[in-house]
C-alpha positions in Angstrom: 3.6 15.3 0.7 5.2 14.7 -2.7 6.3 11.6 -4.5 8.6 11.0 -7.5 11.0 8.6 -9.1 14.7 8.7 -8.3 16.8 11.5 -9.5 18.9 10.6 -12.6 22.2 11.8 -11.2 24.2 8.9 -12.6 27.9 8.1 -12.0 28.9 11.7 -12.8 26.5 13.1 -10.2 24.6 15.2 -12.7 22.6 18.1 -11.3 19.1 19.0 -12.3 18.5 22.7 -11.8 14.7 22.3 -12.5 14.4 19.7 -9.7 16.4 21.9 -7.3 14.2 24.9 -8.1 11.0 22.9 -7.8 11.8 21.5 -4.4 13.2 24.9 -3.3 10.0 26.8 -4.1 7.9 24.7 -1.7 10.1 25.6 1.3 10.3 28.8 3.3 13.7 30.1 4.3 15.3 28.0 6.9 12.5 25.4 6.7 13.6 21.7 6.9 12.1 18.9 4.9 12.6 15.2 4.5 13.3 12.8 1.6 12.2 9.3 2.5 14.0 6.9 0.1 12.5 3.4 0.2 15.8 1.8 -0.9 18.8 1.1 1.3 21.7 3.6 1.1 23.7 0.9 -0.6 21.1 0.2 -3.2 20.6 3.9 -3.9 24.4 4.3 -4.3 24.5 1.3 -6.7 21.7 2.9 -8.8 24.1 5.6 -9.8 25.9 3.1 -12.0 22.8 2.6 -14.1 21.9 6.3 -14.3 19.8 6.7 -11.1 20.9 7.8 -7.7 20.0 10.2 -4.9 19.7 13.9 -4.2 23.2 15.4 -3.5 23.2 17.0 -0.1 25.0 20.1 -1.4 22.2 20.7 -4.0 19.3 20.2 -1.5 20.7 21.7 1.7 17.2 22.0 3.4 16.3 18.4 2.7 17.3 15.6 5.0 17.4 12.1 3.4 16.2 9.1 5.3 16.6 5.6 4.0 13.9 3.1 4.9 14.4 0.0 2.6 11.3 -1.8 1.6 11.3 -5.1 -0.4 9.7 -5.2 -3.8 9.9 -7.5 -6.8 10.8 -11.2 -6.5 11.7 -11.3 -2.7 8.2 -10.0 -1.9 6.5 -12.3 -4.4 8.4 -15.3 -2.9 7.3 -14.2 0.6 3.7 -14.1 -0.5 4.0 -17.6 -2.1 5.6 -19.1 1.0 2.8 -17.7 3.2 0.0 -18.9 0.9 1.7 -22.4 0.8 1.8 -22.5 4.6 -1.8 -21.4 4.9 -3.0 -24.0 2.5 -1.5 -26.9 4.4 -3.9 -28.0 7.2 -1.6 -30.8 8.3 1.0 -28.6 9.9 1.7 -28.9 13.6 1.8 -25.8 15.7 5.6 -25.6 15.7 5.8 -26.1 11.9 3.1 -23.6 11.3 4.8 -20.9 13.3 8.1 -21.7 11.7 6.6 -21.5 8.2 4.9 -18.3 9.0 8.1 -16.7 10.3 10.2 -18.0 7.4 7.8 -16.4 4.9 8.7 -13.0 6.4 5.3 -11.6 5.2 4.5 -10.0 8.6 7.9 -8.4 8.6 7.1 -6.7 5.3 3.8 -5.5 6.8 5.6 -4.1 9.8 8.2 -2.4 7.6 5.6 -0.8 5.4 3.6 0.5 8.3 6.7 1.8 10.0 7.8 3.7 7.0 4.4 5.2 6.5 4.3 6.3 10.1 7.7 7.9 9.6 6.3 9.9 6.7 3.2 10.9 8.7 5.3 11.8 11.7 7.5 14.1 9.6 4.4 15.9 8.4 2.3 15.9 11.6 4.8 16.3 14.4 7.8 17.9 12.7 5.5 20.0 10.4 7.8 19.4 7.5 7.4 18.7 3.9 8.0 15.1 2.8 9.2 13.7 -0.6 8.9 9.9 -1.0 10.6 8.0 -3.7 12.3 4.7 -4.4 13.4 3.8 -7.9 10.6 4.2 -10.5 8.2 5.7 -8.0 5.4 3.3 -8.9 5.7 0.6 -6.2 7.0 1.2 -2.7 6.6 4.9 -3.1 2.9 4.6 -3.6 2.6 2.1 -0.8 4.1 4.7 1.7 2.3 7.8 0.4 -1.1 6.0 0.3 -0.7 4.5 3.8 0.5 7.8 5.3 -2.7 9.5 4.0 -4.9 6.9 5.6 -3.1 7.5 8.9 -3.3 11.3 8.6 -6.4 12.1 6.8 -9.9 11.1 8.1 -11.4 11.7 4.7 -9.3 8.9 3.3 -10.8 6.5 5.8 -14.3 7.0 4.4 -15.6 4.7 1.6 -15.6 7.5 -1.0 -12.3 8.9 0.2 -10.6 5.6 0.1 -11.7 4.9 -3.5 -10.4 8.4 -4.4 -7.1 7.5 -2.7 -6.8 4.3 -4.7 -7.6 6.1 -8.0 -5.1 8.9 -7.3 -2.2 7.1 -5.6 -2.3 3.7 -7.3 -4.2 3.8 -10.6 -3.4 7.3 -12.0 0.1 7.3 -10.4 1.0 4.3 -12.7 1.3 1.3 -10.5 1.8 -1.5 -13.1 -1.1 -3.8 -12.1 -0.8 -5.9 -15.2 2.8 -6.8 -14.4 2.6 -7.0 -10.7 -0.6 -9.0 -10.5 0.0 -11.3 -13.5 -0.5 -14.5 -11.5 -1.7 -15.4 -8.1 0.6 -17.0 -5.5 -0.8 -20.4 -6.5 0.8 -20.2 -9.9 4.0 -22.1 -10.6 5.1 -19.3 -12.9 7.5 -16.9 -11.4 7.6 -13.8 -13.6 10.3 -11.3 -12.9 7.9 -8.3 -12.7 5.4 -9.9 -10.3 5.1 -8.4 -6.8 2.1 -8.1 -4.4 2.7 -4.5 -3.5 -1.0 -3.7 -3.7 -1.9 -6.7 -1.5 0.7 -5.5 1.0 -1.0 -2.1 1.1 -4.4 -3.8 1.6 -3.0 -5.9 4.4 -1.6 -2.8 6.1 -5.0 -1.1 5.8 -6.5 -4.2 7.4 -4.1 -3.9 10.3 -5.2 -0.3 10.7 -8.9 -1.4 10.7 -8.2 -4.0 13.3 -6.3 -1.6 15.6 -8.9 1.2 15.1 -12.2 -0.7 14.6 -14.3 2.5 14.7 -12.2 4.8 12.5 -12.6 3.3 9.0 -16.0 3.6 7.3 -15.4 0.4 5.3 -14.8 -3.1 6.4 -12.8 -6.2 5.5 -15.2 -7.1 2.6 -14.1 -4.1 0.6 -10.4 -5.0 1.0 -11.1 -8.6 -0.1 -13.0 -7.4 -3.1 -10.2 -5.1 -4.1 -7.7 -8.0 -3.8 -9.8 -10.3 -5.9 -10.3 -7.7 -8.6 -6.7 -6.7 -8.8 -5.8 -10.3 -9.8 -9.0 -11.3 -11.8 -11.8 -8.9 -12.6 -14.8 -8.4 -14.8 -14.1 -4.7 -14.6 -11.5 -2.4 -16.2 -10.4 -0.5 -13.2 -7.1 -2.4 -12.6 -6.4 -3.3 -16.2 -3.0 -2.3 -17.9 0.0 -0.7 -16.3 -0.6 3.0 -16.6 -2.9 5.7 -17.9 -1.2 5.7 -21.3 -1.9 2.0 -21.8 -5.5 2.4 -20.6 -6.0 5.2 -23.1 -4.5 3.3 -26.0 -6.7 0.2 -25.1 -9.8 2.4 -24.6 -10.4 0.8 -21.2 -12.9 3.4 -20.0 -14.9 3.2 -23.2 -15.0 -0.6 -23.5 -15.2 -1.8 -19.8 -17.2 -1.0 -16.7 -15.8 0.6 -13.6 -15.4 -1.4 -10.4 -16.4 1.7 -8.4 -19.7 1.9 -10.2 -20.5 -1.6 -9.0 -19.2 -1.2 -5.5 -21.1 2.1 -5.1 -24.5 0.5 -5.8 -26.6 0.9 -2.6 -27.1 -2.9 -2.2 -23.3 -3.5 -2.6 -22.3 -0.5 -0.3 -24.4 -2.0 2.5 -22.1 -5.1 2.4 -18.9 -3.0 2.5 -19.7 -0.5 5.3 -18.4 -0.9 8.8 -21.4 -0.7 11.1 -19.2 0.4 14.0 -17.8 3.4 12.1 -17.6 6.7 14.0 -15.9 9.7 12.4 -12.5 10.2 14.0 -10.8 13.5 13.0 -7.5 12.5 14.8 -4.4 10.9 13.3 -4.4 7.2 13.9 -1.0 6.0 15.0 -0.8 2.2 14.6 1.4 0.1 16.8 4.1 -1.7 14.8 5.3 -3.9 17.7 5.6 -7.6 16.6 2.7 -8.5 19.0 0.5 -6.0 17.2 0.9 -7.2 13.7 -1.4 -10.2 13.0 -2.0 -12.5 10.1 -4.9 -11.4 7.9 -7.0 -14.5 8.4 -9.9 -13.3 6.5 -7.8 -13.3 3.3 -5.1 -15.9 3.8 -7.2 -18.5 5.6 -10.6 -17.9 3.9 -10.3 -21.1 1.9 -9.5 -23.3 4.9 -11.5 -21.7 7.6 -15.3 -21.3 7.2 -16.4 -17.7 7.7 -20.1 -18.4 8.3 -20.1 -17.7 12.1 -18.1 -14.5 11.6 -20.4 -13.3 8.9 -23.4 -14.0 11.1 -21.8 -12.1 14.0 -21.2 -9.0 11.8 -24.8 -9.2 10.5 -26.0 -9.2 14.1 -23.8 -6.3 14.9 -25.2 -4.4 11.9 -28.8 -5.2 13.0 -28.2 -3.9 16.5 -26.6 -0.7 15.3 -29.5 0.0 12.9 -32.0 -0.7 15.7 -30.3 1.9 17.9 
């Protein structure tokens, strides 16, 4: 699996011989491959007017382009804000709650992200093809799809250490602009143009996987909640800045502590591990049917629904597992 930003073909449909050679070298003669574009065909076409675009079929004859549009930017941020607003209003009747939940469209975004990741995984696992994923800049929906596909395909990414490595590789080092995307929470009245909860959407999708495959992920919900909290407000430097260049200029590694160092302390790890975990070497194919996608109550309802009984139940499960 590869990822990139969009090709800069522009309105004159410029060719890039280096790109063509690079993508050609990874394919055998007659082998087919797939380009998954996370923009609509219309959006990709319009991008040519500002210097972007798509790969011309004539220049990449072995690559089949598939468009799977995923929202990013303001529409996704507004969806997040609407959901949080609905979850924070305990006075809603059942009909109004369901209506507000549907109008937020958050679960639709979760479904779309999982569906696109499954497509990428299917192209690799069942079609045995190479896959290139990109949207526009390659630092938002691109990372969402490639990271999710790896969790679906690779059992090592479903371990605590492997998942941390995945986040470091596919989100932090790949240049997801955390400072811009997570500038304010959904409770803020400020609506900055660059805000978008792409990383939260990824965490929600991973939670959906953990719910559908409760024995296949070594970590539990507490890790996902900690990652969400630290992406928006953290005492550690792991999610600071927008890319590696900024982190280097700001000397983040020299002047801050790593979140991973804290989470990997034995006493903290114990809180993060899934007591029901059993290594599963198989690909985990999630259901993306509407009935299968559920609201992540542990995150979105944690301020209005006490978690004491659930925490006690998990503690009891952990005790029983350790005794056996």
